[in-house]
Legacy VTK file of the C-alpha trace (Angstrom):
# vtk DataFile Version 3.0
C-alpha trace
ASCII
DATASET POLYDATA
POINTS 170 float
-25.188 57.909 -77.751
-22.911 58.324 -74.595
-22.552 54.278 -74.637
-21.462 54.343 -78.229
-18.917 57.099 -77.572
-17.501 55.233 -74.452
-17.538 52.139 -76.418
-15.303 53.725 -78.954
-13.033 55.108 -76.533
-12.456 51.713 -75.199
-11.807 50.365 -78.725
-9.674 53.184 -79.516
-7.549 52.405 -76.061
-7.120 49.020 -76.638
-6.104 49.498 -80.175
-3.439 52.120 -79.242
-2.197 49.660 -76.620
-1.666 46.661 -79.212
-0.180 48.932 -81.372
2.542 50.170 -78.823
2.930 46.488 -77.716
3.261 45.254 -81.578
5.894 47.740 -82.339
8.354 46.127 -80.076
7.212 42.351 -80.437
4.583 40.335 -81.991
3.182 36.992 -82.116
0.185 34.976 -82.382
-0.956 31.543 -81.559
-3.900 29.044 -82.389
-4.489 25.237 -81.896
-6.291 23.822 -84.627
-9.353 25.971 -85.471
-9.492 27.517 -81.928
-7.890 30.821 -81.758
-5.904 31.194 -78.424
-5.213 34.734 -77.443
-1.422 35.390 -76.476
-1.342 36.677 -72.997
1.338 38.719 -71.242
3.110 38.206 -68.696
4.200 41.550 -66.032
7.035 42.065 -68.484
5.489 42.958 -71.777
8.294 41.489 -73.813
7.470 37.975 -72.883
4.646 36.484 -74.619
2.575 33.383 -73.372
1.637 31.037 -76.167
0.212 28.074 -74.242
-0.427 28.778 -70.373
1.048 26.769 -67.740
-1.578 24.028 -66.190
-3.012 23.324 -69.653
-3.838 19.913 -70.637
-5.017 17.879 -73.102
-4.773 14.013 -74.798
-3.302 12.555 -77.932
-3.679 9.158 -79.093
-0.658 6.877 -78.834
-0.856 4.155 -81.139
0.463 0.854 -81.243
0.109 0.651 -85.424
1.913 3.646 -86.524
-1.118 6.259 -86.552
-0.686 7.981 -83.272
-2.622 11.401 -83.026
-1.326 15.016 -82.426
-1.825 18.403 -80.974
-0.321 21.364 -82.713
-0.083 24.796 -81.737
0.762 27.186 -84.759
2.060 30.813 -84.192
4.140 33.569 -85.814
7.024 35.756 -84.831
7.991 38.982 -86.454
11.293 39.264 -84.313
14.208 36.676 -83.363
12.939 34.952 -80.339
13.572 32.100 -77.632
10.314 29.444 -77.263
10.726 27.938 -74.037
8.727 25.563 -72.057
7.842 22.179 -70.162
5.625 19.528 -70.489
4.708 16.117 -68.777
3.135 13.106 -70.388
1.477 9.849 -69.469
2.294 6.485 -70.835
3.843 5.769 -73.177
5.160 9.373 -73.907
5.034 11.809 -76.602
7.574 13.356 -79.002
7.628 17.486 -79.315
8.445 18.833 -82.741
8.879 22.422 -83.453
8.800 23.048 -87.123
8.487 25.583 -89.981
4.843 26.069 -91.320
6.447 24.547 -94.570
8.010 21.768 -92.698
4.388 20.841 -90.991
2.663 21.029 -94.283
4.535 18.078 -95.252
3.763 15.060 -93.199
5.661 11.680 -92.906
4.613 8.999 -90.410
1.882 11.352 -88.623
4.487 13.924 -87.832
6.382 16.664 -89.952
8.729 15.464 -92.689
11.529 17.570 -91.382
11.441 19.716 -88.100
14.386 22.061 -86.345
14.185 20.909 -82.928
12.887 17.580 -81.582
12.382 16.230 -77.800
12.509 12.620 -79.269
10.238 10.254 -77.053
9.691 11.524 -73.924
7.521 11.418 -70.568
8.980 14.923 -69.493
10.799 17.558 -70.717
12.113 21.101 -70.657
12.803 23.071 -73.691
14.384 26.316 -75.024
14.780 26.937 -78.954
16.028 30.173 -80.689
13.698 30.987 -83.690
14.131 33.392 -86.262
11.194 35.335 -87.633
8.766 33.355 -89.264
5.568 30.665 -88.949
6.195 27.921 -86.783
4.204 24.834 -85.507
4.844 23.369 -82.268
3.620 19.489 -82.914
2.937 17.334 -79.848
2.469 13.466 -80.967
1.429 10.368 -79.234
4.111 7.502 -79.244
4.048 5.344 -82.133
5.217 1.938 -80.763
5.534 -1.407 -82.452
5.400 0.017 -86.215
5.978 -2.847 -88.759
6.029 -5.089 -86.273
3.522 -7.483 -83.948
0.138 -5.499 -83.004
-0.531 -5.072 -79.503
-3.705 -4.512 -77.987
-5.412 -2.057 -77.148
-4.275 -0.374 -80.915
-4.658 3.139 -79.447
-4.715 4.833 -76.027
-4.971 8.344 -74.905
-1.946 10.041 -73.469
-2.535 12.818 -70.883
-0.124 15.635 -71.621
0.369 18.601 -68.866
2.026 21.885 -69.632
4.302 22.266 -66.476
6.208 25.675 -67.589
4.399 27.762 -69.860
5.200 28.045 -73.739
6.714 31.484 -73.904
8.237 33.692 -76.394
11.030 35.997 -75.307
12.964 38.081 -77.948
16.557 37.381 -77.928
LINES 1 171
170 0 1 2 3 4 5 6 7 8 9 10 11 12 13 14 15 16 17 18 19 20 21 22 23 24 25 26 27 28 29 30 31 32 33 34 35 36 37 38 39 40 41 42 43 44 45 46 47 48 49 50 51 52 53 54 55 56 57 58 59 60 61 62 63 64 65 66 67 68 69 70 71 72 73 74 75 76 77 78 79 80 81 82 83 84 85 86 87 88 89 90 91 92 93 94 95 96 97 98 99 100 101 102 103 104 105 106 107 108 109 110 111 112 113 114 115 116 117 118 119 120 121 122 123 124 125 126 127 128 129 130 131 132 133 134 135 136 137 138 139 140 141 142 143 144 145 146 147 148 149 150 151 152 153 154 155 156 157 158 159 160 161 162 163 164 165 166 167 168 169
């Protein structure tokens, strides 16, 4: 009986902390089917949606079928999304799109977007966002689209998050 009471009190405390944090600011993040818990820094107003030091691979392509990594997140207040990453050869393009824009794909990436890094091997960004649902989409480089075939057709491009992707109220 005591264990159940203590477990209930722990859950109640956690719920109170979440409620008090969400009154000022709310964001959730997920990648594919894996849910990723947002972490708070020492400042309760800054939320980390992708920690520094995270790494993943996307496929870059020489025949216009590159792979991507998508980070879905929602915000309930005006925020600034900031972060930085590096990528191996031949580079990647980062897109920030609304969920609606990312729902329509054109040549392997969102049909429209509100921000793009362009093809880069290293970048730092800061973008202001209104409340809504968004996707940060990192796509491997598409090279030689419509021209000669190069071998190999695909290669893995390693991406490192060098500065955590954070959401800060504006």
